[in-house]
N, C-alpha and C positions, 0 to 999 in steps of 0.2 A: 198102692191109692187111687182111690179112684182121682182124676181130673179137677176133677170140682170137688169144692170144700164149702166148708157151711163158715159161714160169719161168728166166731163164738157170742153166746150169749142173745141170739136171734131166732130164729127155727127157718130166714130164708137162707134159701140155697144160691149161694155168689156168682157172680157170671164166669162161663168159661176164660181161661187167664190165654192172652191174645201175644202171642210171637213174632218177638221184634225182628224186620224183617234184614238179609243182611242189603251191607251197601248198594253191593251191586243187584238188587234186587227194588233196594227204594229208588235208585235212579233210574230203574226201565219204570216204574210204577209213574215217576213223575212226567218223563218222557209221553207213555202212554195219555195221561192228562195234558199236559199241552197240546197232544195231535186231536186231545175230545174239546177240549174250549177252542179251539182254532175252527175243529169242526162245524160248533156250534155259531161262531161268529161268518161262515161263509154262506153259512144257508141263509140267510135273509138277503145278503147282497148277493148272491144269484138267482135268489127268485129277484130282485129290482133289476136285474138287468134287460134291458131292450132285448130281446132276441135271443137269437144257440148261439152267437160270437159273445153276446154280452158274458154269458152263462162258462161259455168258453175260458174268458179272461177270470175271470172269478177264479175258477177251480185249478186253472193254470194261479195266480197271485195267491192263493192261499196253499196250496199245496207248497210254494219255495217258503213260505212262512211254517208248515212244518216239518220241514228237512229243516231247516234252522233252530228249531225246538230240539228239534232230536238230533245235530250237530253241537247245541249248546251241554245236552247228557252224556255224552259220548263217552266221555272221561278220558283223562291225560293219554292212554294207551289207543282211544279207538282214534282217537284225528288227530295220530302219529302214521297209522295205516294210510289215515284217507290222505294225510298229505303226500306221505311214499304212493302210493300209486296216481297220485296228479302228477309226482313228479315225472314221473315214467310215463304218462300218454303223454303226458306235455314237451318231453325229450323226447318220439318216438315222431310227436308230428312237429318240429317244430326244426329239425335239422337246417341246416344250412346246404346249400346246391352244393356238391362239388367243382363246378368249372361257375363261379361265379361270373356276369355278365362285364366285359372291358370295360372302362371309361376312361383310359387313360389316352387326350392325344398330341401326338407326335408329330412338329414341323423343323425337317432338314431342309437347312440353306445350306449353298456350296458356292464358293466364293470361286465363281469363273475368271476375274479377272490377273492378270498379267501378272503383278505383283505378288499373286499367291502362288503362280507356277511358279517364278523365281526362283521362293525358296528351297526347290526341293522336295514340299512335304506335299505337293496334289498327287501325286499318283499313288502311295500311301494312302491318302484321305480319302479316293473313292474305292481300294482296296475296305477298306473298316469299313465305311457305311455300307459295302456289299453287305459284309458281317452282322452289323448291326439291325438291318432290316432286317437281315432272314430273319436274326436270331429272338426280336421283336416280333414280330410276327406268327411265330412258331414256337414262344413261349418254351424257351431253350432255355436252364437252367436257370428259373426261376424267375426269368426277364418277362416283363408285365406284357402280357401281349393287351396293344394299342384299341380301343373303339377306334381310331380315325390316324390317319399317317397322310401326311403330306412334302415333298422333294420339292423345292425351288431354288432356282441359281439366284446370290449374293450378287448383282454390280449391273453393267450394260453400258451401252455406247454413250446415256445421254444421263445426268444425272435424273430421279426420280423415275425412271424410263420403271413401269411393270414387266414384271415375267411372270411365265406360267409355273400353276403347282402342278406336280404329276401326284394323283388321289392310290389310297391305298390296291384298287384294285389291279392298276400300272405290276404290283410285285407278286399276288397275290399265284402260289405255283412256282412260283420259278425258283431256281437254284442260284445259288451264290454266284455262280458263275455268267452267268444270264442276270441279275442282280446287276454287278456289276459291267458286265457289256451295257446295258442300258444306258448307266450313269454315266459314261462315257462317251456317249451318242448326244445326250439332249445336254450336257454341259463340256461345251468346250473352252478350255480355257483363255478366252482371245478377245474378251469387254477390256475397255479403259476404264470403267469404276470400280472400286469400291464402296458401293451404296447401302448400306446396311440400318439408313432407316426407313428409306425406299420396302425392304423385305420387310422388318415387323409392319409397318401400317399398312403394310398387303398383307402377312401373316393373323394381323388382329383384324379385318375387314373379312378373312376365309374363314376366320373358328366365327366369329358370330353369322356370316352369313346361309354356316353346316347349323349352326345350334346347338355347339359345345361349348358353351361355357361354362357349365352346371360341372364341367371336369376336367381335372387337373389338366394344364400343358405346359406341354416339353416342346423350346426349342431350340433344339442343341444346329449352332452355325460354324462350320466346317474352312476356318479361313485363317491369313499371319494374322488378324485384327487390327491391320492400319487400316483409320479409316483416311481417305483420299480426297485432304482439300481444295484439292486443284476443280472439284466435283463443283465448289461454290463461289466457285468465280473469281476467288483471293488471290491465284495465282502466287500465292505463297510456299514454302514449304520450311517443315520445322523439326522437332528431333525426334525421333518414333516414339518417348517415354514422356515428351513437352503433355500437359495437361488440356492444352488447348485441344488440343486434336480429340479425346473423348470426349472433354465435354460436353461437345456438340449432337453425341449419338443419345437419338430419341428413343423413349420408352415408354412414353405413356400414353400411347394406344394401347400398349401391356399390363399397366396398374391394374384396372379395374376388372378387365378380361374374362379372370375366374380368382377361386382362394389363392390357391395356386398358379403361380406361373413363374415356371424358370428361364434363364434362359442358361446353356450349357456352352461355354466357348472354347471347341478346339480346336490345336496345333497355333496359335503364335507362342513368340518365340518368348520368355522367363518374364525379361522386363517388361514385354507387350499384357504379357496376365497380367501381373501387377496393376499398370495404368489403366485394364477397366475394373479393375479393385476395389484403385482408388476414387475412379476420377468421372466414370459413367455417374449419371446419375440417376436416382432412382427410392422409391417408394416401398410398394409391395412386393415389385421383382427379385427373385432370388438370384444373383450370379452364383454360379461355377467353375472356372474355368481350369483346363487340363494343359498343360505344354507340350510340344510338340518335342521335350525331350521323353518325357513323362508318357504320349501314344507310343513311341516305339515299341515300350515295353509287351504290347499285346501282342505282336512278331514271337518272341520267347513263353507265352502260353499254350502256344500253338501242337498240336501231338502231329507229328508225319506219318504221314496214311495212316490220321484215320479222320474216319467220315465225320462228319463238322456238327452233329447230334454229338457225337462222343467229346468235344469238346468240351469238358466243364471246370477247366481250369482257365479257360477266355470267357466263360460266361460270367464264371465272379468275376475277374477283372473288371469285365464290362461295367459288373456291381458295383463296382467295389470303387472305381475308378473313374467312371466316367457318369454313370445312373446315381452316385450318389448321393443323398438325403439331404438338400440342404435347406436349415433354417435360416428366416429370415431374419435378416438385420435389424437391429433395434436402433442402428443406429445412420 
């Protein structure tokens, strides 16, 4: 039968019947209509723009509108494919670097007073410190490589006597044996006083001067932890766990030095460690103590006849016991 039909009762031939387009065709036609509409609007704007640069800006602006119209009529499947491609491209371009830059600053203080030497832990503390420095410098076993590292003495012949700090450059490229040899030459345990306050003040000044205040800061103190009250001229001696000994330790210079400041006291007696935790005044500063009984355990992690780089058990022990992440006290 002919596609054209006659209206009943009229001698007039009817117009050809129009087929209803498929949904996909309808969406495409709507998108093309939007494009034509944007082109029509873009023409006067491009003509009124001043010069060649104005026309180029207008073309870019209305080109973006054209793409937006096409996106609106792309349909669910087309949008999903476009999002998948964008995600793949972003994942390739935003990959994190394999070796992020160092952030942490480590300041190590070695007690050079005769009182620490008399405990019998001084030699062991220097041996551990040499391995601690070497492990962090080389990032062994997941230890964080520091951005800056300083090692200084805690003590002096006079109260408040400032001490020198050896920078990270003095340890680069050195073996564990070489680091330990240098530590024993630099820090002779023959000073009269144990002055923690002078050490903390000097460390805070050093960090500020080096502009290291934005990164986490760790202060590692190797000492018996007992302050020397005779340095204040009072001439009195109290019990080791007397709160008066520890309430005079001043951490105020460290409080707002950085968002994350941690003081780690290694090798004290257990009662002294508890006295530090209970009686040393502090607010934002985090405190972590490891007594000499626990510190003796690092020897058991050493594998005989193995290179220091292969001492995985030792580095895990350091992470779990010395570099333990401390939460700030709420009270």
